[in-house]
Structure formats: structure tokens, C-alpha cells
N, CA, C and O atoms as a GROMACS GRO file, in nm:
protein
  352
    1MET      N    1  -5.500   3.430  -2.240
    1MET     CA    2  -5.544   3.312  -2.311
    1MET      C    3  -5.533   3.191  -2.217
    1MET      O    4  -5.430   3.171  -2.154
    2THR      N    5  -5.638   3.112  -2.209
    2THR     CA    6  -5.636   2.996  -2.122
    2THR      C    7  -5.607   2.870  -2.201
    2THR      O    8  -5.635   2.862  -2.320
    3ASP      N    9  -5.551   2.773  -2.134
    3ASP     CA   10  -5.517   2.645  -2.194
    3ASP      C   11  -5.638   2.553  -2.183
    3ASP      O   12  -5.676   2.513  -2.073
    4THR      N   13  -5.698   2.518  -2.296
    4THR     CA   14  -5.818   2.436  -2.293
    4THR      C   15  -5.788   2.291  -2.255
    4THR      O   16  -5.880   2.217  -2.220
    5ALA      N   17  -5.662   2.250  -2.261
    5ALA     CA   18  -5.626   2.113  -2.225
    5ALA      C   19  -5.617   2.094  -2.073
    5ALA      O   20  -5.614   1.982  -2.024
    6TYR      N   21  -5.614   2.202  -2.000
    6TYR     CA   22  -5.601   2.195  -1.855
    6TYR      C   23  -5.734   2.151  -1.793
    6TYR      O   24  -5.838   2.212  -1.820
    7THR      N   25  -5.731   2.047  -1.712
    7THR     CA   26  -5.849   1.999  -1.642
    7THR      C   27  -5.824   2.014  -1.493
    7THR      O   28  -5.743   1.939  -1.437
    8PRO      N   29  -5.889   2.107  -1.429
    8PRO     CA   30  -5.864   2.127  -1.286
    8PRO      C   31  -5.911   2.010  -1.201
    8PRO      O   32  -6.006   1.940  -1.235
    9LEU      N   33  -5.843   1.992  -1.092
    9LEU     CA   34  -5.882   1.893  -0.992
    9LEU      C   35  -6.006   1.946  -0.921
    9LEU      O   36  -6.014   2.064  -0.889
   10THR      N   37  -6.102   1.858  -0.896
   10THR     CA   38  -6.225   1.899  -0.829
   10THR      C   39  -6.233   1.838  -0.690
   10THR      O   40  -6.168   1.738  -0.660
   11LEU      N   41  -6.313   1.899  -0.606
   11LEU     CA   42  -6.338   1.845  -0.473
   11LEU      C   43  -6.399   1.706  -0.483
   11LEU      O   44  -6.366   1.617  -0.405
   12GLU      N   45  -6.489   1.687  -0.578
   12GLU     CA   46  -6.553   1.557  -0.596
   12GLU      C   47  -6.452   1.449  -0.633
   12GLU      O   48  -6.459   1.337  -0.583
   13ARG      N   49  -6.357   1.483  -0.720
   13ARG     CA   50  -6.254   1.385  -0.756
   13ARG      C   51  -6.165   1.356  -0.637
   13ARG      O   52  -6.130   1.240  -0.612
   14MET      N   53  -6.128   1.458  -0.563
   14MET     CA   54  -6.045   1.436  -0.445
   14MET      C   55  -6.115   1.342  -0.347
   14MET      O   56  -6.054   1.249  -0.295
   15ARG      N   57  -6.243   1.366  -0.322
   15ARG     CA   58  -6.321   1.281  -0.231
   15ARG      C   59  -6.327   1.138  -0.284
   15ARG      O   60  -6.309   1.043  -0.208
   16ALA      N   61  -6.352   1.123  -0.413
   16ALA     CA   62  -6.361   0.989  -0.472
   16ALA      C   63  -6.227   0.917  -0.464
   16ALA      O   64  -6.222   0.797  -0.435
   17ASP      N   65  -6.118   0.987  -0.491
   17ASP     CA   66  -5.986   0.926  -0.484
   17ASP      C   67  -5.950   0.887  -0.341
   17ASP      O   68  -5.894   0.779  -0.318
   18LEU      N   69  -5.981   0.973  -0.247
   18LEU     CA   70  -5.958   0.939  -0.106
   18LEU      C   71  -6.041   0.817  -0.067
   18LEU      O   72  -5.990   0.726   0.000
   19ALA      N   73  -6.165   0.814  -0.108
   19ALA     CA   74  -6.251   0.700  -0.076
   19ALA      C   75  -6.194   0.571  -0.134
   19ALA      O   76  -6.198   0.466  -0.069
   20ARG      N   77  -6.141   0.579  -0.254
   20ARG     CA   78  -6.084   0.461  -0.319
   20ARG      C   79  -5.966   0.406  -0.239
   20ARG      O   80  -5.960   0.286  -0.214
   21VAL      N   81  -5.874   0.493  -0.199
   21VAL     CA   82  -5.756   0.443  -0.126
   21VAL      C   83  -5.789   0.403   0.017
   21VAL      O   84  -5.717   0.324   0.078
   22LEU      N   85  -5.898   0.457   0.071
   22LEU     CA   86  -5.940   0.422   0.207
   22LEU      C   87  -6.044   0.310   0.209
   22LEU      O   88  -6.086   0.265   0.316
   23HIS      N   89  -6.085   0.264   0.092
   23HIS     CA   90  -6.186   0.159   0.080
   23HIS      C   91  -6.316   0.201   0.150
   23HIS      O   92  -6.375   0.125   0.227
   24GLU      N   93  -6.357   0.323   0.121
   24GLU     CA   94  -6.479   0.380   0.177
   24GLU      C   95  -6.570   0.426   0.064
   24GLU      O   96  -6.528   0.439  -0.050
   25ASP      N   97  -6.694   0.451   0.098
   25ASP     CA   98  -6.788   0.515   0.006
   25ASP      C   99  -6.758   0.665   0.008
   25ASP      O  100  -6.740   0.722   0.116
   26PRO      N  101  -6.752   0.730  -0.108
   26PRO     CA  102  -6.723   0.874  -0.107
   26PRO      C  103  -6.818   0.954  -0.018
   26PRO      O  104  -6.777   1.052   0.045
   27ALA      N  105  -6.944   0.913  -0.011
   27ALA     CA  106  -7.042   0.984   0.073
   27ALA      C  107  -7.008   0.974   0.221
   27ALA      O  108  -7.056   1.054   0.301
   28ALA      N  109  -6.927   0.876   0.258
   28ALA     CA  110  -6.890   0.858   0.398
   28ALA      C  111  -6.778   0.952   0.442
   28ALA      O  112  -6.747   0.960   0.561
   29ILE      N  113  -6.718   1.023   0.347
   29ILE     CA  114  -6.608   1.114   0.380
   29ILE      C  115  -6.660   1.256   0.384
   29ILE      O  116  -6.690   1.316   0.280
   30ASP      N  117  -6.669   1.310   0.504
   30ASP     CA  118  -6.711   1.448   0.524
   30ASP      C  119  -6.589   1.537   0.504
   30ASP      O  120  -6.479   1.499   0.544
   31PRO      N  121  -6.606   1.654   0.443
   31PRO     CA  122  -6.491   1.742   0.422
   31PRO      C  123  -6.417   1.778   0.551
   31PRO      O  124  -6.299   1.813   0.546
   32ASP      N  125  -6.484   1.772   0.665
   32ASP     CA  126  -6.420   1.808   0.791
   32ASP      C  127  -6.370   1.688   0.872
   32ASP      O  128  -6.320   1.705   0.983
   33ASP      N  129  -6.382   1.568   0.817
   33ASP     CA  130  -6.328   1.449   0.884
   33ASP      C  131  -6.176   1.454   0.883
   33ASP      O  132  -6.115   1.499   0.786
   34ASP      N  133  -6.116   1.408   0.991
   34ASP     CA  134  -5.970   1.396   0.997
   34ASP      C  135  -5.931   1.275   0.913
   34ASP      O  136  -5.974   1.163   0.941
   35LEU      N  137  -5.850   1.298   0.812
   35LEU     CA  138  -5.816   1.191   0.718
   35LEU      C  139  -5.729   1.083   0.783
   35LEU      O  140  -5.738   0.966   0.744
   36VAL      N  141  -5.647   1.118   0.879
   36VAL     CA  142  -5.567   1.018   0.950
   36VAL      C  143  -5.659   0.928   1.031
   36VAL      O  144  -5.639   0.806   1.037
   37ASP      N  145  -5.760   0.987   1.095
   37ASP     CA  146  -5.857   0.907   1.170
   37ASP      C  147  -5.933   0.811   1.078
   37ASP      O  148  -5.977   0.705   1.123
   38LEU      N  149  -5.947   0.848   0.951
   38LEU     CA  150  -6.014   0.762   0.854
   38LEU      C  151  -5.922   0.652   0.802
   38LEU      O  152  -5.966   0.559   0.734
   39GLY      N  153  -5.792   0.663   0.833
   39GLY     CA  154  -5.697   0.560   0.793
   39GLY      C  155  -5.596   0.601   0.688
   39GLY      O  156  -5.520   0.517   0.640
   40LEU      N  157  -5.593   0.729   0.651
   40LEU     CA  158  -5.496   0.774   0.551
   40LEU      C  159  -5.358   0.780   0.614
   40LEU      O  160  -5.338   0.843   0.718
   41ASP      N  161  -5.262   0.715   0.550
   41ASP     CA  162  -5.124   0.722   0.596
   41ASP      C  163  -5.041   0.802   0.495
   41ASP      O  164  -5.090   0.837   0.387
   42SER      N  165  -4.918   0.831   0.530
   42SER     CA  166  -4.834   0.917   0.446
   42SER      C  167  -4.806   0.855   0.310
   42SER      O  168  -4.797   0.928   0.211
   43MET      N  169  -4.791   0.725   0.301
   43MET     CA  170  -4.763   0.662   0.173
   43MET      C  171  -4.881   0.679   0.076
   43MET      O  172  -4.862   0.711  -0.041
   44ARG      N  173  -5.000   0.658   0.126
   44ARG     CA  174  -5.118   0.675   0.039
   44ARG      C  175  -5.139   0.822   0.005
   44ARG      O  176  -5.180   0.856  -0.106
   45ALA      N  177  -5.110   0.909   0.101
   45ALA     CA  178  -5.122   1.053   0.074
   45ALA      C  179  -5.025   1.095  -0.036
   45ALA      O  180  -5.062   1.170  -0.127
   46MET      N  181  -4.900   1.048  -0.027
   46MET     CA  182  -4.802   1.082  -0.131
   46MET      C  183  -4.844   1.027  -0.267
   46MET      O  184  -4.824   1.093  -0.369
   47ALA      N  185  -4.901   0.908  -0.269
   47ALA     CA  186  -4.948   0.851  -0.396
   47ALA      C  187  -5.059   0.938  -0.456
   47ALA      O  188  -5.063   0.958  -0.577
   48LEU      N  189  -5.148   0.988  -0.372
   48LEU     CA  190  -5.253   1.078  -0.420
   48LEU      C  191  -5.194   1.207  -0.476
   48LEU      O  192  -5.240   1.257  -0.579
   49MET      N  193  -5.094   1.262  -0.409
   49MET     CA  194  -5.031   1.386  -0.458
   49MET      C  195  -4.975   1.365  -0.598
   49MET      O  196  -4.990   1.451  -0.685
   50LEU      N  197  -4.910   1.252  -0.619
   50LEU     CA  198  -4.856   1.222  -0.751
   50LEU      C  199  -4.967   1.206  -0.854
   50LEU      O  200  -4.956   1.254  -0.967
   51GLU      N  201  -5.073   1.140  -0.815
   51GLU     CA  202  -5.187   1.118  -0.904
   51GLU      C  203  -5.253   1.251  -0.941
   51GLU      O  204  -5.294   1.271  -1.056
   52TRP      N  205  -5.263   1.341  -0.845
   52TRP     CA  206  -5.330   1.469  -0.869
   52TRP      C  207  -5.242   1.570  -0.941
   52TRP      O  208  -5.293   1.667  -0.998
   53SER      N  209  -5.113   1.549  -0.941
   53SER     CA  210  -5.022   1.642  -1.008
   53SER      C  211  -5.030   1.622  -1.159
   53SER      O  212  -5.049   1.511  -1.209
   54SER      N  213  -5.015   1.732  -1.227
   54SER     CA  214  -5.010   1.728  -1.373
   54SER      C  215  -4.898   1.820  -1.416
   54SER      O  216  -4.832   1.881  -1.332
   55GLY      N  217  -4.876   1.830  -1.543
   55GLY     CA  218  -4.776   1.924  -1.592
   55GLY      C  219  -4.813   2.068  -1.560
   55GLY      O  220  -4.728   2.157  -1.561
   56ASP      N  221  -4.941   2.091  -1.533
   56ASP     CA  222  -4.990   2.226  -1.508
   56ASP      C  223  -4.978   2.267  -1.361
   56ASP      O  224  -4.937   2.379  -1.330
   57VAL      N  225  -5.014   2.176  -1.272
   57VAL     CA  226  -5.010   2.205  -1.129
   57VAL      C  227  -4.949   2.084  -1.059
   57VAL      O  228  -5.000   1.973  -1.071
   58GLU      N  229  -4.841   2.108  -0.988
   58GLU     CA  230  -4.775   2.000  -0.914
   58GLU      C  231  -4.810   2.012  -0.766
   58GLU      O  232  -4.811   2.122  -0.710
   59TYR      N  233  -4.838   1.899  -0.705
   59TYR     CA  234  -4.865   1.895  -0.562
   59TYR      C  235  -4.762   1.806  -0.496
   59TYR      O  236  -4.722   1.703  -0.551
   60GLN      N  237  -4.719   1.846  -0.378
   60GLN     CA  238  -4.622   1.768  -0.302
   60GLN      C  239  -4.682   1.740  -0.165
   60GLN      O  240  -4.768   1.813  -0.116
   61PHE      N  241  -4.636   1.633  -0.106
   61PHE     CA  242  -4.684   1.596   0.026
   61PHE      C  243  -4.669   1.712   0.124
   61PHE      O  244  -4.757   1.734   0.207
   62SER      N  245  -4.560   1.784   0.114
   62SER     CA  246  -4.536   1.896   0.206
   62SER      C  247  -4.642   2.006   0.194
   62SER      O  248  -4.663   2.081   0.289
   63ASP      N  249  -4.707   2.017   0.078
   63ASP     CA  250  -4.814   2.116   0.060
   63ASP      C  251  -4.934   2.086   0.149
   63ASP      O  252  -5.009   2.176   0.187
   64PHE      N  253  -4.952   1.958   0.182
   64PHE     CA  254  -5.071   1.912   0.253
   64PHE      C  255  -5.042   1.863   0.395
   64PHE      O  256  -5.135   1.845   0.473
   65ALA      N  257  -4.916   1.842   0.428
   65ALA     CA  258  -4.879   1.775   0.554
   65ALA      C  259  -4.932   1.844   0.679
   65ALA      O  260  -4.963   1.777   0.778
   66ALA      N  261  -4.944   1.974   0.677
   66ALA     CA  262  -4.990   2.048   0.795
   66ALA      C  263  -5.142   2.045   0.811
   66ALA      O  264  -5.195   2.096   0.910
   67PHE      N  265  -5.211   1.986   0.714
   67PHE     CA  266  -5.356   1.987   0.714
   67PHE      C  267  -5.410   1.845   0.725
   67PHE      O  268  -5.351   1.751   0.672
   68SER      N  269  -5.522   1.830   0.792
   68SER     CA  270  -5.572   1.694   0.818
   68SER      C  271  -5.711   1.665   0.763
   68SER      O  272  -5.762   1.554   0.780
   69THR      N  273  -5.774   1.761   0.698
   69THR     CA  274  -5.908   1.738   0.647
   69THR      C  275  -5.915   1.761   0.496
   69THR      O  276  -5.833   1.833   0.439
   70LEU      N  277  -6.014   1.701   0.434
   70LEU     CA  278  -6.037   1.723   0.291
   70LEU      C  279  -6.066   1.871   0.264
   70LEU      O  280  -6.020   1.925   0.163
   71ALA      N  281  -6.140   1.936   0.351
   71ALA     CA  282  -6.171   2.079   0.333
   71ALA      C  283  -6.042   2.162   0.328
   71ALA      O  284  -6.029   2.252   0.246
   72GLU      N  285  -5.948   2.131   0.417
   72GLU     CA  286  -5.821   2.204   0.418
   72GLU      C  287  -5.739   2.173   0.293
   72GLU      O  288  -5.677   2.261   0.235
   73TRP      N  289  -5.740   2.046   0.253
   73TRP     CA  290  -5.668   2.008   0.132
   73TRP      C  291  -5.728   2.079   0.011
   73TRP      O  292  -5.656   2.124  -0.078
   74TRP      N  293  -5.860   2.089   0.008
   74TRP     CA  294  -5.927   2.157  -0.104
   74TRP      C  295  -5.885   2.304  -0.110
   74TRP      O  296  -5.870   2.359  -0.219
   75GLU      N  297  -5.867   2.368   0.005
   75GLU     CA  298  -5.821   2.507   0.006
   75GLU      C  299  -5.683   2.519  -0.059
   75GLU      O  300  -5.658   2.613  -0.135
   76VAL      N  301  -5.594   2.426  -0.029
   76VAL     CA  302  -5.461   2.425  -0.090
   76VAL      C  303  -5.474   2.411  -0.242
   76VAL      O  304  -5.413   2.487  -0.317
   77VAL      N  305  -5.552   2.315  -0.286
   77VAL     CA  306  -5.571   2.290  -0.428
   77VAL      C  307  -5.634   2.411  -0.496
   77VAL      O  308  -5.590   2.452  -0.603
   78SER      N  309  -5.737   2.467  -0.436
   78SER     CA  310  -5.806   2.584  -0.493
   78SER      C  311  -5.710   2.700  -0.515
   78SER      O  312  -5.711   2.765  -0.620
   79ARG      N  313  -5.628   2.726  -0.414
   79ARG     CA  314  -5.531   2.837  -0.426
   79ARG      C  315  -5.430   2.809  -0.537
   79ARG      O  316  -5.400   2.898  -0.617
   80ARG      N  317  -5.378   2.688  -0.543
   80ARG     CA  318  -5.278   2.653  -0.645
   80ARG      C  319  -5.338   2.661  -0.785
   80ARG      O  320  -5.275   2.712  -0.878
   81GLN      N  321  -5.462   2.612  -0.800
   81GLN     CA  322  -5.526   2.617  -0.931
   81GLN      C  323  -5.558   2.761  -0.972
   81GLN      O  324  -5.544   2.796  -1.089
   82ALA      N  325  -5.601   2.842  -0.878
   82ALA     CA  326  -5.630   2.983  -0.908
   82ALA      C  327  -5.502   3.054  -0.953
   82ALA      O  328  -5.505   3.133  -1.047
   83ALA      N  329  -5.392   3.025  -0.886
   83ALA     CA  330  -5.264   3.085  -0.923
   83ALA      C  331  -5.222   3.039  -1.063
   83ALA      O  332  -5.169   3.118  -1.142
   84ARG      N  333  -5.246   2.913  -1.093
   84ARG     CA  334  -5.211   2.859  -1.225
   84ARG      C  335  -5.293   2.928  -1.333
   84ARG      O  336  -5.240   2.966  -1.438
   85LEU      N  337  -5.423   2.946  -1.308
   85LEU     CA  338  -5.509   3.010  -1.408
   85LEU      C  339  -5.473   3.158  -1.424
   85LEU      O  340  -5.483   3.212  -1.534
   86ALA      N  341  -5.433   3.223  -1.316
   86ALA     CA  342  -5.394   3.363  -1.324
   86ALA      C  343  -5.266   3.381  -1.406
   86ALA      O  344  -5.245   3.486  -1.468
   87ASP      N  345  -5.181   3.279  -1.406
   87ASP     CA  346  -5.055   3.286  -1.479
   87ASP      C  347  -5.070   3.254  -1.628
   87ASP      O  348  -4.978   3.277  -1.706
   88SER      N  349  -5.188   3.199  -1.667
   88SER     CA  350  -5.202   3.160  -1.807
   88SER      C  351  -5.261   3.270  -1.891
   88SER      O  352  -5.280   3.253  -2.012
   0.00000   0.00000   0.00000
């Protein structure tokens, strides 16, 4: 049985949220761009992790620290969400 209240994080939302904190247009952020080169610092990254976490799936800075692109971050999120859905 799945939880209908669960709303998964999407790549589009991640891109939009990154664009917001970086003061960029979402279309300007390529999934393979280095986020540090775009201006993302650890404080803003941690704020995004908190924003993206829910009671269903929690994200921590350490989950993403070894990765520098949106594509890599999306892989982390996809795996965590798949595991969450498999457990429900």
C-alpha cells in the first residue's frame, strides 16, 4: 500500500530551487554543471537539504557532499525515493 500524501522530489523542483538560491534562471542550470562553479556554497546547500527533506525522506548534506552536479544529486534523490517507495 502506498502513501498518497507522499509527494516525491522532482528534478525540475531541484533545478528550480537551485536556480532560486543561485539567482539564476532554471534553464541556465545544466544537470552536468558544477554547482560550486555556479556559486553554490555549503550553507545554501544545507538549506536546500532541509527544504527537500520531509517526514518521508530525509536528506543530509553528507548525502550530497561528494557530488558536484545536479545530475549526481538527482541520482542520490532517485535512489532514496525508490527505497522509500519500496518500504511502503
